[in-house]
C-alpha positions as CSV (number, residue, x, y, z in Angstrom):
1,M,53.5,-92.0,193.4
2,M,52.3,-92.2,189.8
3,V,48.7,-91.9,191.0
4,M,49.5,-88.7,192.9
5,S,51.3,-87.4,189.8
6,L,48.3,-88.2,187.7
7,F,46.0,-86.2,190.0
8,R,48.4,-83.3,189.7
9,G,48.1,-83.4,185.9
10,R,51.5,-85.0,185.2
11,I,52.9,-88.5,184.7
12,H,56.5,-89.1,185.5
13,W,57.7,-91.5,182.8
14,P,60.9,-93.4,183.4
15,R,63.7,-91.8,181.3
16,P,64.3,-94.9,179.0
17,L,60.6,-95.3,178.4
18,R,60.2,-91.6,177.7
19,H,63.0,-91.7,175.1
20,R,61.5,-94.7,173.5
21,V,58.1,-93.1,173.2
22,V,59.6,-89.9,171.8
23,G,61.7,-91.9,169.3
24,L,58.6,-93.9,168.2
25,A,56.5,-90.8,167.7
26,I,59.3,-89.2,165.6
27,G,59.6,-92.3,163.5
28,V,55.9,-92.4,162.9
29,V,55.8,-88.8,161.8
30,V,58.9,-89.2,159.5
31,T,57.4,-92.3,158.0
32,A,54.1,-90.7,157.3
33,A,55.8,-87.6,155.8
34,L,57.9,-89.8,153.5
35,A,54.8,-91.9,152.5
36,W,52.8,-88.7,151.8
37,S,55.7,-87.2,149.7
38,A,56.1,-90.4,147.7
39,G,52.4,-90.5,147.0
40,F,52.3,-86.9,146.1
41,A,55.1,-87.5,143.5
42,W,53.0,-90.3,142.0
43,F,50.0,-88.0,142.0
44,L,51.8,-85.3,140.1
45,L,52.9,-87.8,137.5
46,A,49.4,-89.4,137.2
47,I,47.5,-86.2,136.6
48,G,49.8,-85.3,133.7
49,R,49.2,-88.5,131.7
50,P,47.4,-88.2,128.4
51,V,44.1,-90.2,128.0
52,A,42.4,-91.9,125.1
53,L,38.7,-91.5,124.6
54,P,36.5,-94.2,123.0
55,S,34.9,-93.4,119.7
56,H,31.6,-93.2,121.4
57,A,30.2,-93.5,125.0
58,D,26.7,-93.6,126.4
59,G,27.1,-90.4,128.3
60,I,29.3,-87.5,129.5
61,I,29.4,-85.9,132.9
62,A,30.9,-82.5,133.5
63,L,31.8,-81.6,137.1
64,T,31.4,-77.8,137.5
65,G,33.8,-75.8,139.5
66,G,36.6,-74.9,137.1
67,A,37.4,-73.3,133.8
68,E,36.8,-75.2,130.5
69,R,34.9,-78.1,132.0
70,V,31.4,-77.3,130.7
71,E,32.8,-76.0,127.4
72,T,34.8,-79.2,126.8
73,A,31.8,-81.4,127.7
74,L,29.5,-79.5,125.3
75,R,32.1,-79.7,122.5
76,L,32.4,-83.5,123.0
77,L,28.6,-83.9,122.9
78,A,28.4,-81.7,119.7
79,E,31.1,-83.9,118.2
80,G,29.0,-87.0,118.8
81,R,31.3,-88.6,121.4
82,A,28.2,-89.5,123.5
83,D,24.5,-89.5,123.4
84,R,23.8,-87.5,126.6
85,L,25.4,-85.0,128.9
86,L,24.9,-84.3,132.6
87,V,26.3,-81.0,133.9
88,S,26.6,-81.8,137.6
89,G,26.5,-79.1,140.3
90,T,25.0,-76.2,138.3
91,G,23.0,-74.9,141.3
92,P,19.3,-74.1,141.5
93,V,19.1,-71.1,139.1
94,T,21.7,-71.6,136.3
95,E,20.2,-72.2,132.9
96,L,21.5,-74.1,129.9
97,A,21.5,-71.1,127.7
98,T,23.7,-69.2,130.2
99,L,26.2,-72.1,130.2
100,G,26.2,-72.2,126.4
101,R,26.7,-68.5,126.2
102,L,29.6,-68.5,128.6
103,A,31.2,-71.4,126.7
104,G,30.6,-69.7,123.4
105,I,28.6,-72.7,122.1
106,D,25.1,-72.8,120.7
107,T,23.2,-75.3,122.8
108,S,19.8,-75.0,121.0
109,G,20.3,-78.1,119.0
110,L,21.7,-80.1,122.0
111,A,19.2,-79.1,124.7
112,N,17.1,-82.3,124.5
113,R,20.3,-84.3,125.3
114,I,21.5,-82.3,128.2
115,A,20.5,-82.5,131.9
116,L,21.5,-80.0,134.6
117,G,22.2,-81.5,138.0
118,R,20.9,-79.0,140.5
119,T,21.9,-80.4,143.9
120,A,25.6,-81.3,144.0
121,A,27.8,-79.0,146.1
122,S,30.7,-81.4,146.5
123,T,32.5,-84.1,144.6
124,R,30.6,-86.8,146.6
125,G,27.4,-84.9,145.7
126,N,28.5,-85.1,142.0
127,A,28.8,-88.9,142.5
128,R,25.3,-89.2,143.9
129,E,23.9,-87.0,141.2
130,A,25.6,-89.1,138.5
131,A,24.4,-92.4,140.0
132,D,20.8,-91.2,139.9
133,W,21.1,-90.0,136.3
134,V,23.0,-93.1,135.1
135,R,20.3,-95.3,136.6
136,K,17.5,-93.4,134.9
137,K,19.2,-93.3,131.5
138,D,20.6,-96.8,131.6
139,I,24.1,-95.6,130.9
140,A,27.0,-98.2,130.8
141,S,29.9,-96.0,129.7
142,L,30.7,-92.4,130.8
143,I,33.2,-89.8,129.9
144,V,34.2,-87.8,133.0
145,V,35.2,-84.2,132.4
146,T,36.8,-82.2,135.2
147,G,40.0,-80.4,136.0
148,Y,43.2,-82.4,135.7
149,Y,44.1,-82.1,139.3
150,H,40.6,-82.9,140.4
151,M,40.2,-86.1,138.3
152,P,41.8,-88.6,140.8
153,R,39.4,-87.5,143.5
154,A,36.5,-87.4,141.2
155,L,37.1,-91.0,140.1
156,A,37.6,-92.1,143.7
157,E,34.1,-90.9,144.4
158,L,32.4,-91.9,141.1
159,Q,33.7,-95.5,140.9
160,P,32.0,-96.8,144.0
161,A,28.8,-94.9,143.2
162,L,28.7,-96.3,139.6
163,P,29.4,-100.0,139.7
164,G,29.4,-101.6,136.3
165,V,29.8,-98.3,134.5
166,T,33.0,-97.8,132.5
167,L,34.5,-94.5,133.2
168,Y,36.7,-92.6,130.7
169,P,38.5,-89.7,132.3
170,F,39.0,-86.6,130.2
171,P,40.9,-84.0,132.3
172,V,41.0,-80.4,131.2
173,G,43.9,-77.9,131.9
174,G,47.3,-79.0,133.0
175,D,49.4,-77.4,130.3
176,S,52.0,-74.8,131.1
177,S,49.5,-71.9,130.9
178,H,46.9,-73.6,133.2
179,R,49.2,-75.4,135.6
180,A,47.8,-75.2,139.2
181,A,50.0,-73.9,142.0
182,L,51.9,-76.5,144.0
183,R,49.9,-75.6,147.2
184,L,46.6,-76.3,145.4
185,L,47.9,-79.6,144.1
186,A,49.1,-80.6,147.6
187,E,45.7,-79.8,149.0
188,E,43.9,-81.7,146.3
189,Y,46.2,-84.7,146.9
190,S,45.3,-84.7,150.6
191,K,41.6,-84.5,149.7
192,Y,42.1,-87.4,147.3
193,L,43.5,-89.5,150.1
194,V,40.5,-88.7,152.2
195,A,38.1,-89.7,149.4
196,L,40.1,-92.9,148.7
197,A,39.8,-93.9,152.3
198,G,36.1,-93.5,152.2
199,V,36.1,-90.8,154.9
200,T,33.8,-88.5,152.9
201,A,31.0,-91.0,153.4
202,W,31.0,-90.1,157.1
203,L,31.2,-86.3,156.7
204,P,28.1,-84.1,156.9
205,P,26.6,-83.6,153.4
206,R,27.1,-80.2,151.8
207,E,24.3,-80.7,149.2
208,L,21.5,-78.3,148.5
209,P,18.0,-79.4,149.6
210,P,16.4,-81.5,146.9
211,R,13.9,-79.9,144.6
212,E,10.3,-81.1,144.8
213,T,10.7,-82.9,141.5
214,P,13.9,-83.8,139.6
215,P,15.0,-81.9,136.5
216,R,13.6,-83.3,133.3
217,E,14.7,-83.0,129.7
218,T,12.3,-81.4,127.2
219,R,12.6,-80.5,123.5
220,H,13.0,-76.9,124.7
221,G,15.8,-77.6,127.1
222,V,16.1,-78.6,130.7
223,T,13.3,-77.5,133.0
224,S,11.6,-78.5,136.2
225,S,8.3,-80.3,136.2
């Protein structure tokens, strides 16, 4: 009888078993929703915590994609908080002078200490770009500059890619005038969970094709060889 029902596209579950399956499914959904909500509450508290920077670090990385990130990183570099700066995810055509002009900061005296990462198009791409730069520059400590709501996901991607490197998060925004919408925060928390679980390693890369040669630093700024 069950075989015939299967061929007809239906399975007739015994009523007690059907109730048990439905109850179990509802319990799983409710438990998952409660766990997500509790985690989201922690996330909202965590992204609002103040951070303390070291007096000096080997490098700074700014993850592009939001207001104040590049400006903040340039200011930290100008203040002597680190020796070098990587602006990750600038794209293939953006130049340092443009970034400095938009940030209102004169970069002429800082150009030989700044590298523009051209390939990253995602947070995981930022991590790959950072790993390559850190290895070439022998960096052991790094100030991470990104949006306050993006910081947990950024660290979740950066930490596995930078073993042995001490990371100092320096989130920007988050005050009353820059607070993100609750919907954006919920989406970011969900993305953070995906990154924390390592799922992004299995997703298709979104990165731009690599340039023929990596960007290099010159006394006149960042160019391509």
